[in-house]
N, C-alpha and C positions, 0 to 999 in steps of 0.2 A: 544564655548558656546554660546548659543542664549539667548540675554536679549529682553525683552519686553519692550519698552519705548513708550512713547507718541509722536505722530508728532507735537503736539504744542509746541511752545517755552514756558520756564517757566519764568513767569511774575513777577510782583512785590510783588504778595501775598506770604508769608512764608507759608510753609507747615504745616498743622495741624495734630497732631498724637493722637490715642487713646490708645492703650496699650503700645505704645513704648514711650510714653511722660511722662515726670514728672508732666505735668498739667493734672488733672483729668476732663473729660468732662462729666458732668451728665447725665443720659439719660433723654429723654422728660417726662413730668410728667404723671403720671398714673390718671385719673379722676376717673376710676372705672374700674370692671372687665372686661368690654365690651372691655377697651382700651387696654388688652393684653389678647387676645383670649386663653381661656385654651384648647381647641380641635383645632385641625389641620382639616379644612373640606376637605382635599385630602387622608383621611386615607382610606386604601383598604377595601372591604367588609369584608375579613377575620378579621380585626381589630374592626368591628361596636360594638360587644359587649363590647371589652374594651374600647373602645372611650366613649361609653355610661356610663360605669361604671365610668370613671373618670369625667364626664361633670358635676355630681353634686356636686362636691369636691372643697373646697378651695384650693389655692396653698399649704397652710400650710398641710392639709390633704393629698393631692398627695404626698409630700415630705416624710412625715410619713409613707405612705403605700409603697413607694420605699425603706424605709429603714426596713421595717419589719413589720409594724403595721398591724393588722388583722382587717378586715373589712367583713361583712356578704355579703352573695351573691356574692361573688368574682368569675369573670369567670376565669377558670383554665389558659387560656392564660396571663392572667394579672399577675399571679405568676412568670410568666418569664420576667417581666418587667425590663428594663436597664435604669438607670438614667445616663444621659450624661450632664456634665457641658461644655458648649462651649463659647468661646469666640474669636474674629477676633480682629486682629491688623491691622488697617488700615492707610493709608495714603490719606489724603482728600485734597481738594482744586482741582487745574488743574491737578496734577499727581496723580490722585487717583489710588490706588492700594493696593492689600492684602499682607501684610508683614508676619504676622504669625498668627497660630492658636494655641488654648490651647484647648486639648480634654481630658476630665477626666471622666472615666467610672466606674459604679459599678452596679453589677446584685443584685436584691432584694434577689433571692435564695443564693447567696454568701456572702450576709451580714445579713440575717435574724436571724441568731443564735446570733449575736452581739447585737441586738435590746434590749434584756432582760439586759444584762450586757455590756454596750459600753465601760466602761471603765473611767478614768478622763477626764473630757472636751470632751467626745466621741472618745477617741483615736483610739480605735478598730475599730470604724466605718471608720473614715477619714484616718486611715493607710491602710485599706482595698482596697482603691480606686486605680485603674491604672491612673497615670498621663502621659499626654504625650504634649510635645511642638513641633511644627511642625514650621519650618521656611520656606518660599517660596524662594528658590535659585533663581529663576528667577529674583525676586525682592530684592533680597538681598544688591545689590549695592546702593539700595536708602537711606539704613542706613546713607550713607555718607552726607546726606543732613543735619544730626544733628550735634550738636555740640560735643556731647559725644557718637559716634556711637558703642563703645564697650559695654557700658552700655546697648545699645538697644538689644543686642544680649544675655544678660545673662538671666538666668530665675532661679527661686528656686524651682519649682516643676516638676518633670520630667525631663529626658535626652532630649536635643535638638537633632532633626534630621532635617537636610537638604533635602528637596525634591523638583522636578520640578512640574510643574503644573499638568502634565499626572499621576504621583504618587501619588501627594496629592489626586487627585479624587478618585483613587482606595482605599486610605487609609481610605478617609472620609466614602466612601461608605461602606466599610467593618465594620467601626465602627457603621453605621447606620443601618447595615442590618445583625447583628449578630444573626445566628441561634439558634432556640429554642433546648435546651438540654434536652429531655424528661429523666424521673427517668428510669432507666434500670431494676428496679425490676417488673415493672406493667406498662400497660396502664393507661394514666391519663384521668379520665372522668370529663365533665364539668357538674355539677348539674344545672347551669343557661342556657346553650345552648343545653344541652340534647347530647352533641356531645363528641367524643373522640377529645384529642388534636391533632391537625394537625401541621405536621412539616411546617417549614418556618422561617421567620424572627421573632424576639422577638420584642414585643412593645417597643417605645422607649418614654422617657419622657424628654425634653431638660429643662435643668435649664440655666438662663443667669442672669445678674445684670441688663441690660436693656431688649429691645425687642429682639426677635429672629432675627439673623442676616442671616437669610436664602438667602435673595437676593445676600447677599455678595458672598456667598459659590456659589450659582447657577450662578452668572455673572463670577466670577473669575475661576471658576474649571469646569463649565458646568456640574454639577450634574445633573443626570436624574430625572424627576419628580417623576418616581417609588422610587427613594432613601427615599423620605420624607412620603410615604404612610402609613408606620408603626409607624410614629409620631402621639402618640394618645394624648398628652398632652404637654403644654409649661408652664413653671412655672417661677416666677419671685423674685429675692431676696428682691426686695423692697416691693412687695406685701405680703411676708412672714412676712417682720418686719412690717409692718401693722396690718396683722392678729395676731401676736403674741404682740403687743403693744411696739416694738422696733421703729416704726416710729414715734415717738413723735417730731421730728424737723418740717419738713415740707413734703411736697410732692416730693420735689427734691432733697432730702437727697443723698449724695454719699455714694458709698462702703465703701471709705476711712472713713467718719464718723461712719458708722456702725461698722467697724472694730475697731476703737477706743472707741466706747461703750461699745464692747466686751472685751476690754484690749487686743487687737491684734495690732502687729505694722503693720504699712501699708507703705512699703517702698516708696520712690520718683520714682525710676524707675521700670516699671513692665513688664514683657512680658505677651503676651495673656494668657499663662499658668498661670502666677501667678495670672492674673485677674479673671480667671475662677476657681482656687483655692481658692481663698479668697471669691469669691461667694458662692462656695460650703461649705466651712468651717463654714462662719458665716451664713449661712441657716441651717447648722446642728446643730451648737450651740443653735440657736433660738428655734428650735422645740424640741429638746432635754433637754432643759434647766430644765423643770420640772421633767424629767425621769432619770436623773443622780444624783449620791451622790455628796456631795460638795469635791472638791479635794484639796490636800494640796499645789500641785505644781499649778504655775501660768499657765494659758491657753497658754501663748508663749511659755513655754517650751515645750508642746505639740505640738504646730505647728511647732517648730523647729526640733521636733522628726520625724514629718511627711516629711518636706522637705529632711532630709536625707534618710528616708526611700524611698522616690519616686523617688532618683536617682538609686537605684539598678534595676528599671525596665530596660530591655535591649530590644528595639524594633529590630525588624528584618528588617526593611525596612528603606529607606534613607540613607543619608551620615552622619557619625559622625561628620566630619570635612568639612569646608568651610570658606574660607577667604573673606570677604566682602572688604578688601583691594586691593588683587592682582588677586582674581578670582580662585586660587587653592583650591583643594578639598584634599590636602594632610595634611593641617594644618589649625589651627583656627586664627582667626584676632590677638588675644593677642600673638602668637607665631610667627607671620608674620616677616619675614628678608627682604623682597624685598624692604621695604622702606628705608633700609641702602643703597641701591644701586639706585634706583629711588628716588630721593629725595622728588619730588613735581609733581603733575600733572600741566603740562605747560598751560592747558586751564583755569584752577581755578587762576593760579597764573597772567596771562595774564588779567584775569577779575577782579583781586584786592581780590580775596578771598584767602587771605594768609593762615588763620588757617585752612581753609578746604582743602587747596591744600596739605597738608602733611598728609592727612587721608587716601589717595587712589592714584593708579597710573591711566593713561588716560583710561584703559580699563574699570574701575570701576567707571568713572566718572558719577555723575547722573544729571549735567547740560548740 
């Protein structure tokens, strides 16, 4: 097994975690619309009409359209838009690394019929999202830097799959380059461009809690520039909160505060998939609040149903099991029995890292 490690020794500064940590790192303040560009300047010529269509919208309006809201003069290609909530879990400091990725997708055409009758707390919308949790297998040993490495690999939304860098690149490119599925009954004609629908990739709208982590994915996975050419809009949960009058605290309020305001439990430890899911669910709640009837059950019960439903998704890629204690792919960390034989990592024991020494074998030592 090949591990990708820094050649620089780790020094005094402890690592800082984003999606894997119990401490939430708030995104930088958003001073105005220009601070979080809605359109991606790298979109392809095929996407020009769609990008211009989204350019005049607020973040709230973009999300409404992705969920099925009708707008005049809609390009036919925009009807095939895919909303993707993305979050990267990263290790910062001198040992910078991509740890895990949350990717949740929903197609406008697949959700449009739910928009008129979304169910209690928009259950029928958020339940129809495909939730995915990807852990970078090459960097999985780095969770041993944490005091609670087992908590770091748990997820509430989607089934976890372990992938190496090459497979992660293919998986992410497939998510971002989903093909248009034209109607079988007829050719689709666009009254805006005066052209018939051309087969190709669907337009993509990216939703995040903070700014789009494109550079993290480009640098870690080597995604091709063409991968982002169909990203026509990037929207942000914080901006949606401001546009729907939920951002009453200040410009640096956190996703946890927003979830609490909406009566949604925000757990201490979160995977990148959890973070992306809470960003999506809170955003949907804010834009749909005026469009759904009062529900008898609390919103948390709806979120719990979605958590369970998201586990039904069975990805065909990646490994279901991988142990960050011993490096085997036949079992998960919680089922590891190797530490009953190898009691501790001698390198960590010699350095005086006694609690950490019992969390991994020498092969999986991050120091």
